[in-house]
C-alpha angles and dihedrals in degrees: 000000000000124000091251091051089050092051091052092050091050092047089051092049091049091050091049089049093051093048091061101108095191115084090203088056091051091050091051091051091051092048091051095047088049092050091049093050091049091050092049092050089048090052092051091050091051095047090047090052092049090048092051093047091051089052090047093232094127133015098193136027136192124207094253089054092052093046090051092049096050097039097051 
């Protein structure tokens, strides 16, 4: 998908979101998107930890270490 195509898809999604007349519906959409993003970030942290353990770089990780690795 090209950058222009992605832009059109995002614009379409934004238009659909703005056309939702129900504020509760908009709140639900925002909650679902937030949950998806949190889940995706957690998955990246888990995969990063597995990768580092396979390489033998670190034997243990705490959550702040994982956040620092994936956010930078």
